[in-house]
DRENGU-734572 format. One record per residue: x, y, z of N, C-alpha, C in turn; chain; residue in one letter. Coordinates in steps of 0.1 Angstrom, whole numbers. Layout:
REM residues N
{atom {X,Y,Z},{X,Y,Z},{X,Y,Z},'A','a'} ...
REM end
This chain:
REM residues 219
{atom {254,-711,187},{251,-700,196},{261,-698,207},'A','x'} {atom {263,-685,212},{273,-684,222},{264,-682,235},'A','x'} {atom {266,-692,244},{257,-691,255},{265,-688,270},'A','x'} {atom {278,-680,268},{286,-677,278},{278,-668,288},'A','x'} {atom {269,-658,285},{266,-650,292},{253,-655,299},'A','x'} {atom {248,-668,297},{236,-674,304},{243,-679,315},'A','x'} {atom {236,-679,328},{242,-684,341},{234,-698,343},'A','x'} {atom {241,-709,337},{236,-722,339},{245,-728,349},'A','x'} {atom {257,-725,352},{263,-733,361},{272,-741,352},'A','x'} {atom {278,-751,358},{287,-759,350},{280,-769,340},'A','x'} {atom {286,-773,329},{281,-783,321},{281,-798,326},'A','x'} {atom {271,-805,332},{270,-819,334},{275,-827,325},'A','x'} {atom {283,-838,324},{286,-849,316},{276,-858,315},'A','x'} {atom {280,-871,306},{267,-876,302},{261,-887,313},'A','x'} {atom {271,-892,323},{266,-899,334},{257,-890,344},'A','x'} {atom {263,-879,346},{255,-870,353},{237,-868,349},'A','x'} {atom {238,-865,336},{227,-862,328},{217,-874,330},'A','x'} {atom {222,-887,329},{215,-899,327},{210,-900,344},'A','x'} {atom {218,-899,352},{215,-902,368},{203,-892,371},'A','x'} {atom {204,-878,366},{196,-869,370},{182,-874,361},'A','x'} {atom {181,-876,350},{170,-880,339},{164,-892,349},'A','x'} {atom {170,-900,353},{164,-911,359},{158,-909,372},'A','x'} {atom {163,-902,380},{155,-896,393},{144,-885,389},'A','x'} {atom {145,-879,377},{135,-869,372},{122,-881,368},'A','x'} {atom {127,-890,361},{117,-898,355},{110,-904,366},'A','x'} {atom {114,-910,378},{109,-915,389},{99,-906,396},'A','x'} {atom {104,-894,396},{96,-883,404},{84,-880,394},'A','x'} {atom {83,-880,380},{72,-876,372},{63,-888,373},'A','x'} {atom {67,-900,370},{59,-912,373},{49,-911,386},'A','x'} {atom {58,-909,399},{52,-908,410},{41,-897,413},'A','x'} {atom {43,-885,405},{36,-873,405},{23,-877,400},'A','x'} {atom {23,-884,387},{12,-887,381},{1,-897,385},'A','x'} {atom {9,-908,392},{2,-917,396},{-4,-912,410},'A','x'} {atom {4,-906,419},{-1,-902,430},{-10,-892,431},'A','x'} {atom {-9,-882,421},{-18,-871,422},{-32,-878,417},'A','x'} {atom {-32,-888,408},{-42,-892,403},{-52,-899,414},'A','x'} {atom {-43,-908,421},{-50,-917,434},{-54,-906,443},'A','x'} {atom {-48,-896,447},{-52,-884,457},{-65,-880,453},'A','x'} {atom {-66,-873,440},{-78,-869,433},{-89,-876,437},'A','x'} {atom {-89,-889,432},{-98,-899,433},{-104,-903,446},'A','x'} {atom {-94,-904,456},{-98,-907,468},{-107,-895,475},'A','x'} {atom {-102,-881,472},{-109,-870,478},{-123,-869,471},'A','x'} {atom {-122,-872,458},{-137,-871,452},{-146,-882,455},'A','x'} {atom {-142,-894,460},{-149,-904,465},{-154,-902,479},'A','x'} {atom {-143,-897,488},{-144,-899,504},{-145,-885,512},'A','x'} {atom {-142,-874,503},{-141,-859,511},{-148,-852,505},'A','x'} {atom {-146,-840,511},{-157,-827,507},{-151,-819,496},'A','x'} {atom {-158,-809,494},{-155,-802,479},{-141,-791,483},'A','x'} {atom {-139,-787,496},{-127,-783,498},{-114,-790,496},'A','x'} {atom {-114,-802,501},{-105,-813,500},{-101,-814,487},'A','x'} {atom {-112,-816,478},{-113,-820,464},{-105,-810,455},'A','x'} {atom {-109,-795,458},{-101,-787,451},{-88,-784,456},'A','x'} {atom {-84,-790,470},{-71,-789,475},{-62,-798,468},'A','x'} {atom {-69,-808,467},{-61,-822,460},{-59,-818,445},'A','x'} {atom {-66,-810,438},{-63,-807,425},{-52,-798,423},'A','x'} {atom {-53,-789,433},{-43,-778,433},{-29,-785,437},'A','x'} {atom {-31,-791,445},{-17,-799,451},{-11,-807,439},'A','x'} {atom {-21,-817,434},{-17,-826,423},{-13,-818,412},'A','x'} {atom {-18,-808,406},{-13,-802,394},{-1,-797,397},'A','x'} {atom {2,-789,410},{13,-783,413},{25,-794,412},'A','x'} {atom {24,-804,419},{34,-813,420},{38,-820,406},'A','x'} {atom {28,-821,397},{31,-827,383},{39,-817,375},'A','x'} {atom {32,-803,378},{39,-793,369},{52,-790,373},'A','x'} {atom {57,-790,386},{69,-785,392},{80,-799,387},'A','x'} {atom {78,-809,387},{86,-821,385},{85,-822,368},'A','x'} {atom {76,-820,362},{76,-822,348},{84,-810,342},'A','x'} {atom {82,-798,346},{92,-786,342},{105,-786,346},'A','x'} {atom {106,-794,358},{121,-796,361},{129,-806,353},'A','x'} {atom {120,-816,350},{127,-827,339},{131,-820,327},'A','x'} {atom {123,-813,319},{124,-806,308},{136,-797,311},'A','x'} {atom {135,-789,318},{145,-778,320},{160,-785,321},'A','x'} {atom {161,-794,330},{174,-801,335},{179,-811,323},'A','x'} {atom {170,-815,315},{176,-823,303},{181,-814,291},'A','x'} {atom {175,-803,289},{175,-794,278},{190,-790,276},'A','x'} {atom {195,-789,264},{210,-785,264},{210,-768,265},'A','x'} {atom {221,-765,270},{224,-751,272},{221,-743,258},'A','x'} {atom {213,-734,260},{208,-725,247},{199,-715,254},'A','x'} {atom {197,-707,244},{185,-695,247},{173,-702,252},'A','x'} {atom {167,-713,246},{155,-719,251},{157,-725,266},'A','x'} {atom {169,-730,270},{171,-733,282},{171,-722,291},'A','x'} {atom {177,-711,288},{176,-699,296},{161,-694,296},'A','x'} {atom {152,-697,290},{137,-692,291},{131,-703,300},'A','x'} {atom {135,-716,296},{129,-728,307},{133,-726,322},'A','x'} {atom {145,-720,323},{151,-717,336},{141,-709,346},'A','x'} {atom {132,-700,339},{124,-691,345},{110,-699,351},'A','x'} {atom {108,-708,342},{95,-716,345},{101,-726,355},'A','x'} {atom {114,-733,354},{117,-741,365},{116,-736,381},'A','x'} {atom {124,-725,379},{125,-719,393},{112,-714,397},'A','x'} {atom {104,-709,390},{92,-706,393},{82,-715,398},'A','x'} {atom {83,-727,391},{75,-740,395},{80,-745,410},'A','x'} {atom {91,-740,415},{92,-744,428},{83,-737,440},'A','x'} {atom {82,-723,435},{72,-715,442},{59,-721,444},'A','x'} {atom {55,-725,432},{41,-733,428},{41,-747,436},'A','x'} {atom {50,-753,437},{51,-765,444},{51,-763,460},'A','x'} {atom {57,-753,467},{57,-751,481},{43,-745,485},'A','x'} {atom {37,-736,476},{23,-732,479},{13,-742,478},'A','x'} {atom {13,-751,467},{5,-759,463},{4,-771,474},'A','x'} {atom {16,-776,479},{18,-785,490},{11,-781,504},'A','x'} {atom {11,-766,506},{7,-763,517},{-8,-761,517},'A','x'} {atom {-15,-761,505},{-28,-759,505},{-36,-768,512},'A','x'} {atom {-35,-781,509},{-44,-792,516},{-43,-792,531},'A','x'} {atom {-32,-786,538},{-30,-787,551},{-39,-774,557},'A','x'} {atom {-38,-762,551},{-42,-750,555},{-55,-747,552},'A','x'} {atom {-62,-754,541},{-76,-754,539},{-85,-761,552},'A','x'} {atom {-78,-771,558},{-85,-778,569},{-91,-768,581},'A','x'} {atom {-81,-758,584},{-84,-747,592},{-87,-732,585},'A','x'} {atom {-91,-731,574},{-92,-717,567},{-103,-711,573},'A','x'} {atom {-111,-716,583},{-121,-708,588},{-114,-701,601},'A','x'} {atom {-101,-702,604},{-94,-696,616},{-85,-686,606},'A','x'} {atom {-88,-671,613},{-79,-661,608},{-63,-663,607},'A','x'} {atom {-56,-670,616},{-43,-670,614},{-38,-679,604},'A','x'} {atom {-48,-692,602},{-41,-703,593},{-47,-695,578},'A','x'} {atom {-58,-689,576},{-63,-683,564},{-52,-672,561},'A','x'} {atom {-49,-664,569},{-35,-654,566},{-25,-659,560},'A','x'} {atom {-20,-672,567},{-9,-680,564},{-12,-685,547},'A','x'} {atom {-21,-690,545},{-26,-695,532},{-26,-685,521},'A','x'} {atom {-31,-672,525},{-30,-663,515},{-17,-657,513},'A','x'} {atom {-9,-655,524},{4,-651,525},{14,-660,517},'A','x'} {atom {12,-672,519},{22,-682,513},{18,-680,496},'A','x'} {atom {7,-682,490},{4,-679,477},{7,-664,473},'A','x'} {atom {8,-654,480},{12,-641,476},{26,-640,475},'A','x'} {atom {34,-647,483},{47,-648,483},{52,-655,470},'A','x'} {atom {44,-668,468},{47,-675,455},{45,-665,442},'A','x'} {atom {35,-658,442},{33,-649,430},{45,-639,427},'A','x'} {atom {49,-635,440},{58,-624,441},{72,-630,435},'A','x'} {atom {73,-645,440},{86,-650,435},{88,-651,422},'A','x'} {atom {75,-656,415},{76,-660,401},{75,-646,394},'A','x'} {atom {69,-635,398},{73,-620,392},{88,-618,390},'A','x'} {atom {95,-623,402},{106,-618,405},{116,-626,394},'A','x'} {atom {113,-639,392},{120,-647,384},{119,-643,368},'A','x'} {atom {105,-642,365},{104,-636,350},{108,-622,348},'A','x'} {atom {108,-614,358},{111,-600,357},{126,-595,357},'A','x'} {atom {134,-604,365},{148,-602,367},{155,-617,365},'A','x'} {atom {154,-622,353},{160,-636,350},{176,-637,353},'A','x'} {atom {178,-646,361},{195,-649,363},{199,-638,374},'A','x'} {atom {189,-630,381},{191,-622,393},{186,-626,403},'A','x'} {atom {191,-621,417},{184,-625,429},{183,-640,432},'A','x'} {atom {191,-649,428},{191,-663,431},{190,-665,445},'A','x'} {atom {199,-659,450},{201,-663,465},{188,-658,474},'A','x'} {atom {185,-647,470},{170,-642,475},{160,-652,474},'A','x'} {atom {159,-657,461},{150,-667,458},{151,-680,467},'A','x'} {atom {163,-685,469},{163,-696,478},{159,-692,491},'A','x'} {atom {162,-680,496},{157,-676,509},{142,-676,509},'A','x'} {atom {135,-670,499},{123,-672,500},{115,-686,500},'A','x'} {atom {122,-695,491},{120,-709,491},{119,-716,507},'A','x'} {atom {130,-711,513},{132,-717,526},{122,-711,537},'A','x'} {atom {121,-695,534},{111,-691,543},{95,-695,540},'A','x'} {atom {91,-697,527},{78,-702,525},{76,-716,532},'A','x'} {atom {89,-726,529},{88,-738,535},{85,-740,549},'A','x'} {atom {93,-731,556},{91,-733,570},{82,-721,579},'A','x'} {atom {75,-715,569},{64,-706,572},{53,-712,583},'A','x'} {atom {50,-726,578},{40,-733,586},{44,-732,601},'A','x'} {atom {54,-732,606},{58,-731,621},{51,-719,629},'A','x'} {atom {46,-710,621},{39,-696,625},{27,-702,630},'A','x'} {atom {20,-713,624},{6,-717,628},{8,-731,634},'A','x'} {atom {19,-735,640},{21,-749,644},{8,-752,655},'A','x'} {atom {8,-743,663},{-1,-743,672},{-16,-749,666},'A','x'} {atom {-24,-737,661},{-36,-741,654},{-37,-753,646},'A','x'} {atom {-26,-755,637},{-25,-768,628},{-26,-779,636},'A','x'} {atom {-19,-782,650},{-18,-792,656},{-32,-796,660},'A','x'} {atom {-42,-787,660},{-55,-791,667},{-63,-796,656},'A','x'} {atom {-59,-795,644},{-69,-798,633},{-64,-809,624},'A','x'} {atom {-54,-813,624},{-46,-822,615},{-40,-832,623},'A','x'} {atom {-40,-845,620},{-34,-859,627},{-18,-854,630},'A','x'} {atom {-15,-860,642},{0,-859,644},{10,-865,637},'A','x'} {atom {5,-873,627},{13,-884,620},{16,-875,606},'A','x'} {atom {4,-866,604},{7,-856,593},{17,-845,596},'A','x'} {atom {16,-839,610},{26,-830,614},{40,-836,612},'A','x'} {atom {40,-846,616},{57,-854,617},{61,-854,604},'A','x'} {atom {52,-859,595},{58,-859,580},{60,-847,572},'A','x'} {atom {51,-838,575},{55,-825,571},{69,-818,576},'A','x'} {atom {71,-820,588},{84,-815,594},{96,-824,588},'A','x'} {atom {94,-838,585},{106,-847,582},{107,-841,565},'A','x'} {atom {97,-840,559},{99,-834,545},{106,-821,545},'A','x'} {atom {101,-814,551},{108,-799,552},{124,-799,555},'A','x'} {atom {123,-809,564},{140,-811,568},{148,-819,556},'A','x'} {atom {143,-826,549},{148,-833,536},{151,-823,523},'A','x'} {atom {141,-814,524},{138,-803,513},{155,-794,518},'A','x'} {atom {154,-790,530},{164,-780,536},{179,-786,534},'A','x'} {atom {179,-799,537},{191,-806,536},{197,-807,523},'A','x'} {atom {187,-808,512},{191,-810,499},{195,-795,493},'A','x'} {atom {193,-784,498},{197,-771,494},{214,-772,495},'A','x'} {atom {218,-780,504},{235,-779,505},{238,-782,490},'A','x'} {atom {233,-793,486},{237,-797,473},{233,-791,462},'A','x'} {atom {223,-785,463},{217,-775,451},{229,-763,449},'A','x'} {atom {235,-759,460},{244,-748,458},{259,-754,456},'A','x'} {atom {261,-765,458},{273,-773,459},{277,-777,444},'A','x'} {atom {279,-769,435},{279,-769,422},{290,-778,417},'A','x'} {atom {303,-776,424},{315,-783,420},{313,-799,421},'A','x'} {atom {303,-805,430},{305,-816,435},{298,-824,422},'A','x'} {atom {306,-836,419},{299,-845,409},{287,-849,413},'A','x'} {atom {276,-851,402},{264,-857,405},{256,-848,414},'A','x'} {atom {260,-836,416},{254,-826,424},{238,-823,422},'A','x'} {atom {237,-823,410},{222,-819,405},{214,-832,407},'A','x'} {atom {217,-842,404},{210,-855,406},{209,-857,421},'A','x'} {atom {219,-854,430},{216,-857,445},{205,-846,450},'A','x'} {atom {206,-834,445},{197,-824,449},{183,-828,445},'A','x'} {atom {181,-835,432},{168,-838,427},{164,-852,436},'A','x'} {atom {174,-857,439},{170,-871,447},{163,-864,460},'A','x'} {atom {171,-857,467},{162,-850,479},{150,-845,475},'A','x'} {atom {148,-837,464},{136,-833,461},{125,-841,461},'A','x'} {atom {127,-853,452},{116,-863,450},{113,-871,464},'A','x'} {atom {124,-873,471},{120,-881,484},{111,-871,493},'A','x'} {atom {115,-858,493},{109,-850,503},{94,-848,499},'A','x'} {atom {93,-848,484},{79,-847,478},{72,-860,481},'A','x'} {atom {77,-872,481},{70,-884,485},{65,-883,498},'A','x'} {atom {74,-878,508},{72,-878,520},{58,-867,525},'A','x'} {atom {59,-855,517},{49,-847,518},{36,-852,511},'A','x'} {atom {38,-858,500},{27,-866,497},{17,-874,505},'A','x'} {atom {27,-883,512},{20,-889,524},{12,-883,534},'A','x'} {atom {20,-870,537},{15,-861,545},{0,-857,543},'A','x'} {atom {0,-852,531},{-15,-848,525},{-24,-857,523},'A','x'} {atom {-19,-870,519},{-29,-882,521},{-35,-883,535},'A','x'} {atom {-26,-884,545},{-31,-886,558},{-39,-873,564},'A','x'} {atom {-36,-861,558},{-44,-850,562},{-59,-852,556},'A','x'} {atom {-59,-856,546},{-73,-856,539},{-80,-871,543},'A','x'} {atom {-76,-880,545},{-80,-894,550},{-82,-895,564},'A','x'} {atom {-74,-886,573},{-74,-891,587},{-81,-878,593},'A','x'} {atom {-80,-865,589},{-85,-853,591},{-99,-853,596},'A','x'} 
REM end
């Protein structure tokens, strides 16, 4: 089947695919083990709000890394074009679900609650955009990813009063890693570009997982 009209970027060679597959495999295993441990901890030691937030975050982490693994390993085809929509949409889910455990700590405050609702509203808008206009507005989507990712700065003051300092530090470090990785995400001519980008994603996800755990265990 001719797939020239599908916008997948350049085709990766075997070495690049193997490297990307290994990184994704590490990420998926981490997500499965980490989410299970987090949900167990919240169920035993925390309240219902944190249990719900742990489930939302854990499922978002597993879904996003799992969908990314399937999409990036799939050969160029019409099916991959459909998977692309799910992969790019899962990024919105990952960002919103990662914010959820932090923001539920202060959901009784209007600004934090508004930020939580706004982040999820933006995520659903981005998902609609990806499914309604596949292959279009990709640069806008990247701006939405970055905007959502750094929107927590709007509530940094109130958040600093309700979550530990180490959690805030980890959130910022993870955000910087994600943002730095975007450079490689758009640098398509660089060999191993996709694997490098996903290495940034997995690393940042691990840092943010640590932030979520500290928010629930120390908050």
